[in-house]
BAMI-617021 format. One record per atom (N, C-alpha, C): y, x negated, z negated. Coordinates in steps of 0.1 Angstrom, whole numbers, padded with zeros to 4 digits, always signed. Atoms other than C-alpha are relative to their C-alpha. Layout:
N
YXZ...
***
This chain:
179
+0008-0007+0010+0161+0006+0095-0009-0010-0007+0009+0009+0008+0141-0011+0067-0010+0009-0006+0011-0006+0007+0108-0002+0053-0005-0009-0011+0006+0008+0011+0097-0014+0019-0014+0005-0003+0014-0004+0003+0060-0014+0014-0003-0004-0015+0003+0003+0014+0048-0012-0022-0015+0004-0002+0013-0003+0004+0012-0015-0033+0000+0006-0014+0001-0007+0013+0004+0009-0062-0002-0010-0012+0002+0008+0012+0004-0004-0097-0015-0001-0004+0014+0003+0004-0028-0016-0115-0007+0012-0006+0008-0010+0007-0056+0007-0125-0011-0007-0008+0011+0006+0007-0085+0001-0148-0011-0006+0009+0009+0006-0009-0107-0005-0118+0005-0013+0006-0006+0012-0005-0083-0031-0104-0002-0011-0011+0001+0010+0011-0083-0048-0138-0015-0005-0002+0014+0003+0001-0122-0047-0139-0005-0006+0013+0004+0005-0013-0123-0060-0102-0011+0008+0006+0009-0009-0006-0141-0029-0089+0006+0004+0014-0004-0005-0013-0140-0017-0053+0005+0014-0002-0006-0012+0003-0116+0012-0054+0002+0010+0011-0001-0009-0012-0112+0027-0019+0006+0014-0003-0005-0014+0001-0109+0065-0020-0002+0006-0014+0001-0005+0014-0118+0069-0057+0014+0003-0005-0014-0004+0004-0089+0087-0073+0002-0004-0014-0002+0006+0014-0081+0065-0103+0015-0001-0003-0014+0000+0005-0049+0068-0123+0004-0015-0004-0006+0012+0004-0026+0039-0132-0003-0003-0015+0000+0003+0014-0031+0021-0165+0014-0004-0005-0013+0003+0006-0002+0011-0188+0007-0011+0008-0006+0011-0007+0003-0022-0170+0004+0004+0014-0003-0005-0014+0002-0004-0136+0013+0008+0000-0013-0007+0001+0030+0019-0148+0012-0009-0001-0011+0010+0001+0051-0011-0158+0002-0007+0013-0002+0006-0013+0045-0027-0124+0008+0010+0009-0007-0009-0008+0057+0005-0107+0015+0001-0004-0014-0001+0004+0088+0006-0128+0007-0013+0004-0006+0012-0005+0094-0031-0120+0003+0000+0015-0002-0002-0014+0091-0023-0083+0012+0009+0002-0012-0009-0001+0116+0006-0088+0013-0008-0003-0012+0008+0004+0140-0018-0105+0005-0009+0011-0004+0008-0011+0139-0040-0075+0005+0008+0012-0004-0008-0011+0142-0012-0050+0014+0007-0002-0013-0007+0002+0173+0004-0066+0012-0008+0005-0011+0009-0005+0194-0025-0052+0004+0005+0014-0003-0005-0014+0193-0007-0018+0000+0015+0000+0000-0015-0002+0197+0028-0004-0013+0004+0007+0012-0005-0006+0165+0047+0004+0001+0014+0003+0000-0014-0004+0162+0079+0023-0012+0008-0004+0013-0007+0003+0126+0087+0016-0010-0010-0006+0011+0007+0006+0096+0076-0004-0012+0007+0006+0012-0006-0006+0063+0082+0015-0012-0006-0007+0011+0005+0008+0031+0079-0005-0013+0005+0005+0014-0005+0000-0006+0081-0002-0001+0011-0011+0001-0010+0011-0017+0112-0021-0010-0004-0011+0009+0004+0010-0043+0093-0041+0008-0003-0013-0007+0000+0013-0033+0094-0078+0007-0013-0003-0006+0013+0004-0026+0057-0083+0013-0003+0008-0011+0002-0009-0002+0056-0053+0011+0011-0004-0009-0011+0003+0013+0090-0061+0008-0002-0013-0007+0002+0013+0021+0081-0097+0010-0012+0002-0009+0011-0003+0036+0048-0085+0013+0005+0007-0011-0005-0008+0058+0067-0060+0009+0009-0009-0007-0009+0009+0068+0093-0087+0009-0009-0009-0008+0008+0009+0079+0065-0110+0012-0007+0007-0011+0005-0009+0099+0049-0082+0011+0010+0002-0010-0011-0003+0115+0082-0073+0009+0004-0012-0009-0003+0011+0128+0087-0108+0012-0009-0001-0011+0010+0001+0149+0056-0104+0008-0002+0012-0007+0001-0013+0158+0057-0067+0006+0013+0002-0007-0013-0001+0184+0084-0063+0000+0005+0014-0001-0007-0012+0185+0109-0035-0010-0003+0011+0010+0003-0010+0153+0098-0018-0010+0012-0001+0010-0011+0000+0129+0126-0007-0014-0007-0003+0014+0005+0003+0093+0121-0020-0009+0009+0008+0009-0007-0009+0067+0129+0006-0014-0007-0001+0014+0006+0001+0029+0124+0008-0006+0001+0014+0005+0002-0013+0010+0113+0039-0015-0004-0001+0014+0003+0001-0028+0115+0041-0005-0012+0008+0004+0012-0008-0029+0087+0067+0002-0013-0008-0002+0012+0008-0019+0063+0039-0010-0002-0010+0011+0002+0010-0051+0067+0019-0007-0013+0003+0007+0013-0002-0071+0036+0013-0013+0001+0008+0013+0001-0007-0102+0025+0032-0011+0006-0008+0012-0005+0006-0134+0043+0024-0010-0012+0000+0009+0012+0001-0157+0015+0011-0014+0004+0000+0014-0004-0001-0189+0035+0014-0008-0003-0012+0009+0003+0011-0217+0022-0007+0006-0011-0009-0006+0009+0009-0195-0005-0021+0010+0006-0010-0009-0007+0009-0172+0020-0038-0004+0000-0014+0003+0000+0014-0170+0015-0075-0007-0012-0005+0008+0012+0005-0191-0017-0076+0010-0011-0003-0008+0012+0003-0178-0050-0090+0001-0008+0013-0003+0008-0012-0162-0071-0062-0011-0011+0001+0010+0011-0001-0186-0100-0071-0013+0005+0005+0013-0005-0005-0216-0078-0065+0000+0004+0015-0001-0003-0015-0203-0066-0031-0001-0012+0008+0000+0013-0007-0198-0102-0021-0015-0005+0001+0015+0005+0000-0235-0110-0030-0008+0009+0009+0008-0010-0008-0249-0078-0014+0004+0000+0015-0005-0001-0014-0227-0078+0018+0010-0011+0002-0009+0012-0001-0212-0113+0023+0009+0002+0013-0008-0002-0013-0200-0101+0058+0010+0012-0002-0009-0012+0003-0181-0071+0041-0003+0012+0009+0004-0012-0008-0201-0047+0063-0007+0010-0009+0005-0010+0011-0205-0020+0036-0006+0012+0007+0006-0012-0006-0229+0008+0045+0009+0012-0003-0008-0012+0002-0210+0040+0051+0015-0002-0001-0014+0003+0002-0176+0023+0050+0008+0004+0013-0009-0002-0012-0147+0032+0073+0002-0014+0006-0002+0013-0007-0145+0004+0099+0015-0005-0002-0013+0006+0002-0116-0020+0093+0009+0002+0012-0008-0002-0012-0105-0015+0129+0006+0014+0000-0005-0014+0001-0101+0023+0122+0011+0000-0011-0010+0001+0010-0081+0015+0090+0013-0006+0006-0012+0007-0006-0058-0009+0110+0007+0009+0009-0006-0009-0010-0052+0017+0137+0007+0011-0008-0006-0010+0008-0045+0044+0111+0013-0005-0007-0011+0006+0007-0022+0021+0091+0012-0003+0010-0010+0003-0010-0004+0009+0122+0008+0013+0005-0006-0013-0005+0002+0045+0135+0009+0006-0011-0008-0006+0011+0014+0057+0101+0013-0008-0003-0011+0009+0003+0037+0027+0094+0010+0000+0011-0009+0000-0011+0051+0027+0129+0008+0013+0001-0007-0014+0000+0059+0065+0127+0011+0000-0011-0010+0001+0011+0077+0059+0094+0011-0009+0003-0010+0009-0003+0095+0029+0106+0010+0005+0011-0009-0005-0010+0109+0048+0136+0009+0011-0005-0009-0011+0005+0125+0075+0114+0013-0006-0003-0013+0005+0004+0162+0072+0108+0001-0002-0015-0002+0004+0014+0172+0056+0076-0010-0009-0005+0009+0009+0007+0153+0035+0051-0011+0007-0008+0011-0007+0006+0119+0043+0038-0008-0010-0010+0009+0007+0008+0097+0032+0009-0014+0006+0002+0013-0005-0002+0060+0034+0015-0009-0005-0011+0009+0004+0011+0036+0034-0014-0014+0003+0004+0014-0002-0004+0000+0028-0006-0009-0010-0006+0011+0008+0006-0030+0005-0011-0001-0013+0007+0000+0013-0004-0038-0031-0007-0006-0003+0014+0006+0002-0013-0062-0031+0023+0008+0007+0011-0007-0007-0010-0043-0004+0042+0013-0007+0003-0012+0007-0003-0010-0022+0038-0002-0013+0007+0002+0013-0006-0024-0056+0046-0003+0001+0015+0004-0001-0014-0041-0046+0078+0011+0007+0008-0011-0006-0007-0011-0024+0087+0011-0010+0003-0009+0011-0002+0013-0054+0083-0004-0009+0012+0006+0009-0011-0010-0075+0105+0001+0007+0013+0000-0007-0013-0012-0048+0132+0014+0001+0005-0014-0002-0005+0026-0043+0133+0007-0013+0003-0007+0013-0001+0037-0079+0130-0007-0010+0009+0008+0010-0007+0009-0098+0147-0002-0012-0008+0001+0012+0009+0010-0122+0117-0011+0003-0011+0009-0001+0012-0016-0128+0090+0007+0004-0012-0006-0004+0013-0008-0110+0058-0009-0004-0011+0009+0004+0012-0021-0125+0025-0003+0013-0008+0004-0011+0009-0036-0103-0002+0013+0005-0007-0012-0006+0006-0010-0079-0016-0004+0004-0014+0002-0002+0015-0008-0077-0054+0004+0014-0004-0004-0012+0005-0005-0046-0074+0015+0000-0004-0015+0000+0003+0032-0036-0077+0008-0008+0009-0008+0009-0008+0042-0060-0050+0008+0008+0010-0009-0007-0009+0071-0051-0027+0002-0010+0012-0002+0008-0013+0073-0063+0010+0010+0008+0008-0009-0006-0010+0102-0056+0033-0005-0003+0014+0003+0001-0014+0094-0049+0069+0013+0004+0008-0013-0002-0007+0125-0053+0092-0002-0005+0014+0000+0005-0013+0133-0060+0128+0009-0012+0000-0008+0012-0002+0146-0095+0137+0009+0002+0012-0010-0001-0011+0172-0103+0163-0007+0002+0014+0007-0003-0012+0145-0101+0190-0008+0013+0000+0006-0014+0002+0134-0066+0178-0014-0001-0003+0014+0001+0005+0101-0079+0164+0000+0003-0015+0001-0003+0014+0089-0066+0131-0005-0012-0008+0004+0011+0008+0087-0092+0104-0002+0005-0015+0003-0004+0014+0074-0089+0068+0005-0011-0009-0005+0010+0010+0091-0106+0038-0004+0005-0014+0005-0003+0013+0074-0106+0004+0012-0002-0010-0011+0001+0010+0100-0098-0024-0005-0003-0014+0005+0002+0014+0078-0098-0055-0015-0001+0000+0014+0001+0001+0044-0105-0067-0005-0014-0002
***
């Protein structure tokens, strides 16, 4: 079984470098083009399901992928929502770095909780028969990859596709395909 992880396409807040967390922001035109480019990459394989965060930017990315990927069920999973950034939500990233250099944002969901939620959701999806595309968010996917593989995962770019597969020793490995 293979799982393809896709970070949603760009939004106006991504472009402006604002903390986006649980805010429900739509894709911009560039983000829609990124979603279509991800779909064009994914159509090279057979996918049984597309599982997405219900937040608008991920759902729209998943819907654009589903239009090009034939015969894949489109499902939504609340466990795939992005981290709640608390008081940092909506602020410019530069300001959050000045105010909270340790990234300990007041009222934010703890990173350990995000990692556990991401690990549980991605492991559940990975154990399902067949191949899955997961469309979600940068922080959730990055900490989820780290929790599943035990390896450091670099920043995931908007529209980027990562394959997660088992190696000969049955360990999960992540391979960046685009971005």
